[in-house]
N, C-alpha and C positions, 0 to 999 in steps of 0.2 A: 794211382795206387790206393784209391778209395778212402783216402784221409778227409776228414771233415773238420771244419772249425767253425764252431757256433758261438756267437756273441749276443747277448740280450741287450736291447735297448728299451729304455722306458719312455714312453711319450705320454705327456699329460695333455688332455684336451679341455680347455677351459670352455665352459657355455658362455655364449655372448646372447645378451638379451636382444630381442628383436623389437623394433618399434611397434607399437600397437597401432591399429587402425583407430581412426577418430574423425567424426563429423558433428557438427554443433549447429543447430538450428534454433533461431529465435522466433516465436510464433507471434501472431498479432496481439497487441495489449488488449486488456479489458480493465475496466475500472471496479475497485472493491470499496463499496460505499463506506463512508465514515460513520461514527456511532454519536448520536445525540445524547449528551449527558447533563445532568443538573442535580445539585444538592441544595437543600434549603433547611432552615429552622433548626430543630433540635439535634443534638449530637447523635441520636439514634438515626435519625433521617441521612444524616451525613454518612454514618457508617454503612447504612443500606445502599446508598448510591455507589459505593466503591471508590470514591475519592480518598486517596490516601492522605492522612493528616500527620503532621510531626510537629511537636512543640519544643521549643528551646527556651529556657528559663533566662531571665534577665541577664545580660552580659556574656551569655554562651554564644560564640560565633557559629554561624551556619555556613561559612566557607573554610576551606583548607588554607594551607600556606600559598597554593597555586591559584586561589581565588575560585576554585569549583566548589559547587553546593555539596556539602558534607552532611548527609542525613544520618549518618552514624553517630553524630554529635548531639543529637536530639535527646533532651534529658527532661522535658516536662510532660505535662499531662493536658490533652485536649479535653474540653468539657463545655456544657452548657450550664446556664444559671437555674436553679431549680425556681419555677414559678414563671420564668421569663424564657423558657426554651425557644419559643418562636422568634427571639431576637438574634439567634445564631450561636455560634462558636467562638471561643476564645481560649486562653492559656490560664490554667486553674492554679490559683494561690502560689505565684512565685515572685511577683514583684516587691522589691524593698518599698515599704510603706503600706502595701496591701490595701490600697484604695478602691481597686476594682478587681476582686479576686476571680472573676470569671471572664474578664475582657483581656484584650491584648493591650498591654500598657507600657508606657514609659515613664521611667522615675528615677531620680538619683543618678542621672545621666547613663542610664542603661535601658534597653528596650528588650521585652520578650519578643519572641518571633514565632510565627506561624506558617510552615510550609505545606503546600497542597499539592499532591502528586495526581496528575489528571490521566495518567495511564496511557498516553500516547501523544503524538505530536498534534498541536493545536495552533491555529493561525490567529485565533482571537477568542476571548472569554468576557462574559458580561458578569460583573460582580456587584453585589449590594452590600455595603457596610452600613450597620446600626450602631447606635449610642455614639455616633460621631457629632460633636456639637460645635456649632458656629461660635458659640461663646459660652465658656466654662471657666469660672474663676477670673473672668477678665480677659481671656485669650480663646482664640479658636485652637480646635485640635487638628492635628494633621497626622496623615498615614503615608507610608512609603511602600512600595511593591518592587520586587526583583523578579525577572523572569529568566529561567534557565532552560537549556535544551536537555535533551534526554542523556547527554554526556556529562551534564552538570556545568556547562559553560554558561557564563552570563550573557544573554542576548538581548536584554532589555530592562528598562526601570522607569519608574515615574513616582510621582507624589500625588496626593490627594488634599486638596485645600478646602476645608469646611467652613470658610469665614462667612458663606452665605448661607448657611443652614441655621435654622431656629433652635434655640436652647430647649427644645420640648421633644426629646428622644430623636435627634437628628439621624437622617437616612440619606445616604448618597448612593447613586448608580454610577458606575464606570465601566469602561471597555478597555481591555487589556489588549495590546498588540505589540509585535516587535518586526523587525525586519526580516525575520525567519521564524520557523515554527519553534515553539516552546513546549515544555512538558510540565515544568515545576514553577509554582508561583509562591513567593515568600513575601508575607506582610510584616511590617515592623511599625511600631509608632514612633513619634519624632518629637523633638523639642520638650520645653518644659513650660507650661502654660501659667506657672505661679501657682498652681493649686495642687494637682497631683500628676502632671504630665498629661499627654494625650492618651486616650484609652478608647477602644472601640471594640465591635464584634464582627465577624464575617457572617452575614446573614444568608447570602445565597451565592450560587455561581452556576452559570449555564454556558455550556460550549459544546462544539462538535470536534471530534477527534477527525484530523485529516484522511482524506480518502488516500487508498494506496493504487497503484498501477500494478497488474499482475501480467506477467508475460509467460507462456509456455516456453519452457526451455528443454529442447530435445537433445540429448546427447547420447551418440552411438559410440561405443568403444569396445575393441575385442582385441584379444592377444593373437599374435602371429606365432604362436609357440607350438614347434612340432613334437616336443618330447614331453610336454606337460610340467616343466620345471618352473614356470614363470608364474608370478602373481601380478594381479592388475589393481592399481589404485588410480583415483581420480581427484584431481584438486581443481576448484574454481577460485579464481583469484580477481581481484579489482572491485569488489562490491563496496559502495560508498556507505557512509553512515545511514542507518534506517533501512537498508536493504537486507532482505533475507531470502534464502532458499526454502522450499517446503519440506525438504529432506536433508540429511546429511549432519556434520557436525561443525559447529560455528568455531573457527580457530582463534576470533577475537582480534584478527588483524586485517580484516577485509577478505579473508580466504575461507573456504569450506572445504572439507574432505568427504567424499562420498565413496559408497561402497557400489559394486555393479548392480545389487538388487534394489538400490534407491533411486535409479534413474526413471523408472517408469512413472509417468505423470509428473515429473519435476516441474515446478514453477519458480521463477523469480519474481519478487515483490519489492517494488521501489516506493520511496514516497511520492505523492502526486506533486508536491511543490520541489521536485528535484530541479536544481538551478543550472547545474552543468552535465554535460555528457560524460560517459565512462565507457572505457573497454573492458569487457568481461573475457577473461583468458581462462580457457579450459586446457588442462594437461591431464594426459593419460600416461602413466608410468608403468612399464613392465620391468619387474624385478625379479632377477635370477635367483637361484637357491644360494649362490656365493656372494650375493649382494650387489652384481652388477646390474645396471639399469640402462633403459633406454626410454625416451620421452617423445611423445607427440603433442603438439599444442596447436590450438585454434583459438581464434578471437572473434567476437561480434561486438559491434558498437551499439550502444543505447543512449538515445539523445532525449533531452526533456521534451515533454509533450505539453500543450496546452489543453489540460482536461477540464471539461465542463461536465458535471455530474448532477443528474435531477435528484428529486426527493421521492418520497414513498406515494405521492399524488400524480395528477396528470399535468406533465411539464411541457412547455415549448422551449426547446433548447436550440439556440442558433449558433453556429460557429463563426469563424473569423475568415479573413482572406489569406490565411496561412493553413498548415496541417494542423487539425485539432482531433482530439479524443473526445467524442460526445457519448455519454452514456445515461440512457433514460432511467436506470434502476427500476423502481416499481411503478405501476400505473400506466395509464394509456398515453402515451407521449407523442409528441411530434419532433422530430430532429431534423434540422437542415445544416448540412455541412457548408454551404455556400462555396467558396473557392478554396482551393488547396487540396492536397492529398490528405483526405479524412480517413478516420476510422470511427464507425458509427455502430453502437451497439444498443439495440432496443431495450433489453432486459426484461422484466416480466411485464405482462400486459399486452394488449392489442395496439401496436405502434404504428405510425406512419413516418416513413423515413425517407429522405431526399438528400442523395449525396451532393448534388450540385456538380460544379466543374471540378475537374481534377480527378486523379486516379484513386478512388475510395475502395474502402473495403468495409462492407455493411454485413451486420448480423442482427437477425430480428430478435433473437432470444425467445423465451417462452410467450406463448400467445399467438394469436393470428395477425400477422404483420404484413403490411403493404409498403413497398420500398421501390424506389427508382435510383437508378445510377447517375443519370444525367450525363453530362459530357465527360469524356475521358474513359480510360481503362479500368472498369470497376469490377469488383469481385464480390459475390453475395455468398455467404457461409449458411449451409442449410443442414440442420442435424435433426436427429430422430427425437421424438418426445418433446417438440416444442411447437406444435401446432401446425396450422396450414397457413402457408405465405404465398404472396405473389411478388414477383421481382421482374422489372422492366430496366434492362440494361441501357436503353436508349438506342435510337435508330439513326443510322447514317454516320457520318463523321469518320470512318475508317477505324473506329476503335475495336478493340477485342475485349469484350465484357465476358466474364466468367462466373459459372457457379462452381463452389467448392464442396466437395461432399467428404465424408469420411467412413471408409468401409469399415472400421473397427469400433464405430460409435455405439452400435447396437449388439452386445454379446449373444443375443438371440436371433440374430439375422443369419440367412443362408449365406456362409462365407464365399460362396461362388457366384450368389446372385443377391446382393444385399438392396437393391432397389430396381425398379423399373423406369424406363424412359420412354416416353411416347411423344412423337412428333406428328403433327397433322393427324392425329387420332391413330396412328399406327406404332405398335411397340417396336424399337430399334434395339439392336444387339451391341454390346459393348464388351470389351477385354479389360478384365481387372488389372492385368500385367501390364497393359499400356498406359495406365494411370491417367488416361485423359480420352475424351471423345470430341474429335473436331466437328464443328457444325458449320453449316453455310451462314453468311452474314444475316444478322438480325432473325435468327431462328425462334420459334415460338413452340412451346409444348408443355408437357407435365412431368414432373419426377415424382414417383411415389416411394416412399420408403417402407421398410420391413413393418415398422409399427402402424402403417396407415396414413401417417403425415404426408401431406402433399405440397409440392412447390409449382404453382403456375408461373411459367416465365416467358418472356418476349424480349427479343432484341439481344439475344445471346449467341456468342461465336463459339465458345468451347465449355465443356463440362469437364472437371478434373477431380481427382481424389488422391 
């Protein structure tokens, strides 16, 4: 009869976040050399050194209720004595009795305190105290020191016995150490020698900030979003104390938050004296406009390294029978990995590097370097702008020795042909999309990069990029 019945049904479609794609790759570590530091003499010299100085008047506590260092409580003045500035620094005009107004003094059952901030983790420090007498008023003078880590935790302490020093402007040298790195040193005077109590000055300090280990951290994350309704956020968790990322926001709990534009060139830096390994977990979160989320996660493991780092001079650096990180830093160095799977970085200068037995990763760094892999499956990393190198992977043994190149290292290079490879005097073709060129066992040849740098190689089975 042509009649119609129409009913309307409303359907709500809720967007569902799609899990993003995520890959995480941890690159080979390299050492970041520590800094040699010193301060001595006058207050002006100490200021110029960058060492932080915090004075506490007599009786003022330098730790809080939890036993942590509390620099906010510092209420005194650091200074030197007019006409005697070379003797070092002390706490100015605060001690009851006022017998030594420019020294660090104990009196009437209370001591002043002087805290030094070394601006980084330190394994040991050499300190000289002045005006600390072996006999003053019939008794010797004593000092104490307390060592705190970067978080203010007490990690070591000790005392200074001046009983063997003459009463003629006594001076004593001491070495400060703890079972772990420390950043802060607090000096106090102790006891009452029957005259004015112990008093002294801090004349000098010498130390080296511990080196760090730096890892390239490659994070590739992308949305699987078809309608453009999602946003992407990235979180990195599991960083131990002292570890940092080169970009992002530190959340203060061992995690960092990153934006997508902060991933390029990202590095992870950890203390050289890392005692235990840790898992670094990267999470990529896709968030829909209605608040719904989907998460993809990936973890990498970082283990402690036995790092041996050279100086600015010409060093001989020998590894051990286990896996080591050897870094020549500056100078024309000789590095020998011996046994174990080692990572050897020549650094600046023209270096000679031998991997020894084990599967080693070798980088010559800046300068004209000569390297040999020895036994094992070895890898040589060759980059532009770092000189002309030679690498012998080692013959026989059935190993696969590799040269690793980076097609993106020189932004001025031809993107389709960033280098040339010659074998037996003949240039060979390669396919960038293949990411590797397989060679016959123990192949020799020359790689020329876009900047003119050359690597002469022998005993190589594969070139990869």
